[in-house]
Structures are given as C-alpha cells and as structure tokens.
N, C-alpha and C positions, 0 to 999 in steps of 0.2 A: 644159563648164564645171560645176563643182558648184553644187549647189542653195543650197549655205551661203557667207551674204558672210563670217560671223565663227565659226570653232572653235575651241577652245581645249583642251587636253588637258592634266591632271595640272599646270595651270599655277603653279611657286613663286617667292617673290621674299621677301627677308628685306633687314634693315637693321641695320648694325652703330649703336647710339642710346650717345650719353654718357649716364650716370647718376651721379648727383650724391652722394657719398659725405656721410652722417650724421656731424656733429660740430662742432667750434669751428673754432678758425683752423688747428692743425696739418690736418684733414679738407680743408679748401678749398685750403690749398698744396699738398698730393696731389694734388687733381685738377686745380690748374693744370700742375704738373709731370709726373704720370701719370695723365692722363683714363682714368677707368676706364668700359668699353662692354661691352654686351652685344648680343645679336644678338634683336632683334623680327621676328618673322615678322607682312610687311601681307599677301601673299597664301598660302595655304596648301591649293593642289593641287585647285584649282577647273577644273570642266570643264563645257562647253554649247556649244552649236550655237545660230547665229540665222541663219535661210533669209533668202535675198534678197527684199527688199519686206516684210520683218518689222517691225515697231514695237516693242520689248522695252521697258522700263521697269529698272534695273539699279540698286536700292535696297539701302540696308544704313544702321545707325546711324553716327556718326560717327566716323571708326576702323577700319572695316569691312574697308576695302581696294578702294572704288571706285576712287578716283582713280588709286590704282597699276597699278589694272588695266587703265583709260584711256590709262594711259602707257605700258604693255606692248603695246596694242594698235593704238596709235598710233606705237610704234618709240623713244620718247624713252627708256624702260626697256628694258633687257633682261632675262631671268630665269634664277634661279640653275635652274631645270631646267623641263622641260615643254617642249611645243611649244604654237606658236600660227599661224592662218593666217588673215590678212583679205586679202576680195578675190582668194583666191589666191596671195599672198604673205606671206611671213616679215615683218614688218615692223621688227623691230632690223636684219634685213641689207639689206632692200627699202624704207628708210624715204623715199629718195627717189621713186623710183616712186609708193610709197603715198598720197605725199603732193597727186600729182595725180588722185586717184581717192578723196582721201578729204576730208571738210568737217568742221570741228570748231565749234561755236558753246561758250563758256564764259561763263556771266553776270557771273561775276566779272574777266573777263579781255576786252580789246578787242583787237579786229585791225583797226580802223579807225583811220587818222592823224586824233588829236584837232582839229586844226586847218585840216585840211583839208575843201571842201567835199564832199558826200555822193560828187555825180557824180565827183570827182576820184579820191579813195579807191578806186572801182569802178575806175577805168581804171586804176591802178597794179597793183591786184591782178588785175586781166586781164594786165598782164603779169609779171607773178609767175608766172603759173601757164602763162604761155606762149599764152594765150587768141587766136586771129588777129581782128583787126577787125572782119570781117563777123558773126562767129559772137558774138563780146562785144556787137555792138549787137544782134543779134537777143536774147541772154538779159536783155542789163542791161533793153532796151524790158520783156520779159515778165514780169521779176520785179518792176521800180517798178512798173508795172498790178496785179500780183496783190498784192502787198504795201504797194498805196497810198503808193508815194512819191513818186511826180510832182512833187508841191508841195513837195519838201523836198531836192531834188536840189542846188540851188544854196547850200544851208544850212551851213556849216560843223558839223561833226560834234558840237563843244562846246557847241553851241547847241539840238543836240536834247534832246527829254524823254528821259526812260529807257525810257518804249515805244516813241517812234519809235526812239530806237537799236538796241534790241533788233531792230527790224524790221529794220531796215538791216545787223545785225549777221548774222543769217539768211540775206538776200539775199549780202552778201557771201560767205558759207559756200557759196552753192549758184553763183555765178555762171561755177565752172570746170563744172558737171554731175557732180558726185560722187555717186558708187554708196551711200557708206554715209555717214550725217551723224550724228556724237557728240556730244551735248550736254548738257553740267552743268550744272543750274539755269539753263534758260535765260530762267523767269520768274520770277528772284529781285529782289524790291522790285518790282515790278510791279504798278499797283491792278488791280481785279477786273476792268474792263474792258479794260485792256491784255493781262491775263493770257487772256483769254477769247479775244482779236484772234488772239494769237501761238500758243496750241492749236490754235484753227482751220485757220490758216494750214499750220502744219506738219502736222497730219491730212492737210488736202485734198493738199500738193503729196509726202507721200506715196504715198497714192493714184492721183496721176495722173500720177508720174511712175516709180514705183515706187524709191523712193528707199528704203533701209534705215534707220530710226531705233534706235540706242543712245542712250536715256535715262536721266541721273542727275536725281534732285531729289528733295527731302525733301517735296514739295507731292503730295498727293495726284490733287488735280484736273487736274496736270499727267499721272498718271499713267494716270485713268480716264478721261479728255479726249481723250490722243493717243495711248496703247497698248493693244494687245492681251493681252498678256502680262508678266508678271514674273518677276524673278530678283533672288532675296534671297540675299547675301553677308553674314556677322557673323563676326569675327575673321577674316578672310581665308578663311572656306568656304562654301562653298555650303551653303545650307539650304532653299531651295527654287527650284521653276524648273516654271512653270503658267501655266495663265490664272488672271485676277485673278477669275473667278467662282470657278473653283475654290480661292483662297486663300480667298475670304469663307466657303467651304463647311465649310471645313475649321476655320478659328478661329475663326468666330464662335458665341460664349457663348451671347450672348442677343438677343432680337428684341421689338420694341416691339409690341405688337398693339391694334387699336382696333377695336370692335365697336359698331355699331348694332344696336338689337332694338327689336322690336314690345311690349315691356314696359318700365316706366318704369325698372325698377330691375333688375338682376342682382345676386346674390351669388353670388360667384366666390371660394371659399374653396382653391383647389389649389396643394399644395407647387409652390414654383416661380414662382407664379405672383401678382404685387404691384400692386396697382391705383395708378396713378400719375396717375389725373384720372379723376372723374367727375361726369357731369353726367346730365338725364332723357333715358333712351332711349340713355344712348352712356355706352360705358368702356374707358379706356385702361388698358393693363396691361403692365409689362414682364416679359419669360420669362426665368428661367433656363433655357436647353434641356438641361441634365443632370440635371433635374428634372421636367419637363414638358414639352411638344410641344403649337405650336399645336390641331393636330387633338384632342387631348383639352379643351382649352380653349373650341375651339368645341362640341363634344359636350357638356359641361357647359353651357355657356349657352345651345344650341337645345333643350335638356330646358324650360328657364324660360320660352323663347318662341320666337317667329322670330326669326332674323336676318336682316336688312334690308340690310347692309352690311358687310365688315370691309376692312381691309388690315394686311399686313404689313411693319413696315421691319428692315431690318437695321442694323446698328450703322454710322458714318460708318467710311470706309475707315483714317481715320485708327486710330480704335478698335483695329480687327483686324490690322494692322499693329504697333501697340504691345504689343497683347498676341503677338504674335507673337514678338518682339524680347524681353519679359518670359520667356516661357518659355523661348528660348535661351540666355538669362542664366540662369534656374533649371538648366538641364540641364549649364551650361558650369560652374556654381560646385560640382556636385554629385558 
C-alpha cells in the first residue's frame, strides 16, 4: 500500500465558456445565433501528494481552481491531461469504488434528508453505503456520542440549528468509515462557539482514526486549528506547498514588538520601527522587517535600560495569505 492517500501529477482541466460580444442589438443577436466561446483554464498542471493521515488545507482566492480540483479528486470530472491517484484508485475511472472509501462535507450543500429525523437519515445513508446493521449500530452510537447528537436524533433535520446540522453532516460523512474526508467550507455561517466545536471534533477524529483530511476554507481559523500543512493555488497553478509555520516565515513582512523596561521612557527611532502605543515603562512598536529586526530594536532598548519583558507577535494568518495573493497577482500582471 502506498503511503500517499492522494497523488496528483501535472493535472490539467479547462472549460469552454461563453463570452458575450460588446455592442448593441446586432451583437446580442449574434450571441444568440452563434455564441462566442473561449477556453478557460481552471487547473493548470498542478502536482502534489498527501500522505495517509495528513491534514491539509487546500486554499486559494475565488476562481483559483479549488472546487474543480476537488471534483477531479472525487471523480465527478475527468481531466484534460495528467494523472491522479486517490486511495490507489483513478477517481474518474473508479468513481463507484472510491465512493465507498471517501467522505465529503460541503458547507453549502447537504447530504441529509431535510424532513426526516436525524436517526432515519443516518439509517438511509447506511443502506446507501451498504453498511451491515451491526457495524452501523456500533458506528452510529460511537459518532453520536462523540459529536454530541444523542438528544437530536429524533429531531427533523429541518429543525436543527446550523451548528447542529453541520455536526450531523460530519457524522453522515463518517458513518461508512472513509479513509479520506474532503471538506469544503465546513464551518461557513457558524458562530464562534460552533466553529470551535467543529474544528476540535475534526482534528480529534483525524488523530484517533487516522482519517486523511483535505480541507478548503476561506476561514483561517479552520486552517490553523485543523491542518498541519497548506497547499495554495492561484489561477489554477500551485504556488505553495508546505507548513503553515513556513508560510508565515516566508511571507511575514512585519511584526509587533511589545517591550517592558526599567526606564520610564524608551527612545527608539530606528528606521522601520514605528511606535504605535506608549505608556510609562512600556512601548509597542510595529516593525518593518525589510528595514529592521527584532534584535536591533532590543539591542537599542537595552542600551537605555534593562528589559523586563518582551513579546513578539506575527500578523494574523489572514494578513499573511492576503499578502501572498497580492504578490501572486503582481507577478501574474508583470
């Protein structure tokens, strides 16, 4: 058995899209009679692998090609060229076999029967996946307890809150014990408490059962709390594949430094060090790392008095990713 749950090699997919002609009535009539189309590249030769048991965030701006890639991995679409292996299967050739080993959670689409009680929905899904009664009963009890659904099993799906429904969606995707779980915006629309609960449950299930996770999300909380690694695509191309910590180190352009000193006032006028807040015996600075470093500022402060305490804070992951996309756009435009 290969150590990789997912392997992609030079995968490409494009679509013919309709483009309206500019002009008045005659141009619109031409569009109706002879529509003009052009090729739009959605996935442009991406290659990467995901080891079994890994938890990977697959991110990019809207239109980057994330959804198309997930559809290729689940067998919904076939590529123009390139190869892919998911759990040792070619998705678009072995879609039925793969379905029994794959789980999916889509934040904006439901696999639950809207008017049925949660329990009945789970029973129907067990039949769909051909799970025998004894195995289903064991798995059903285990997951209902883990995801705190015992008190909701007789409630129609339509009566669940969004947070409750998302917990039920995750349980539904895990009932047949999949080896790989594809998650597309699993916490979209949830409040802070519900998001934290869903993230904790996903991370815990991945650790205890060894399920491989591939998660797409615009919420950096999902990325940081659930995943260990991030793959970034932009314009259908792979731009980054590595740890979240390495992404921060590479694209962090500034840091916040807070110093507590033995002297009432510190005079820190270094290039690239901007004082954002100051009070007796304490100063907060924003550092431009291209012009100065934390060490240089600390050295300057120590020459004026003893440093009692200091803290360094990186920008939020949102800001790091935003800077990453902006740099990608600049390179594409040049």
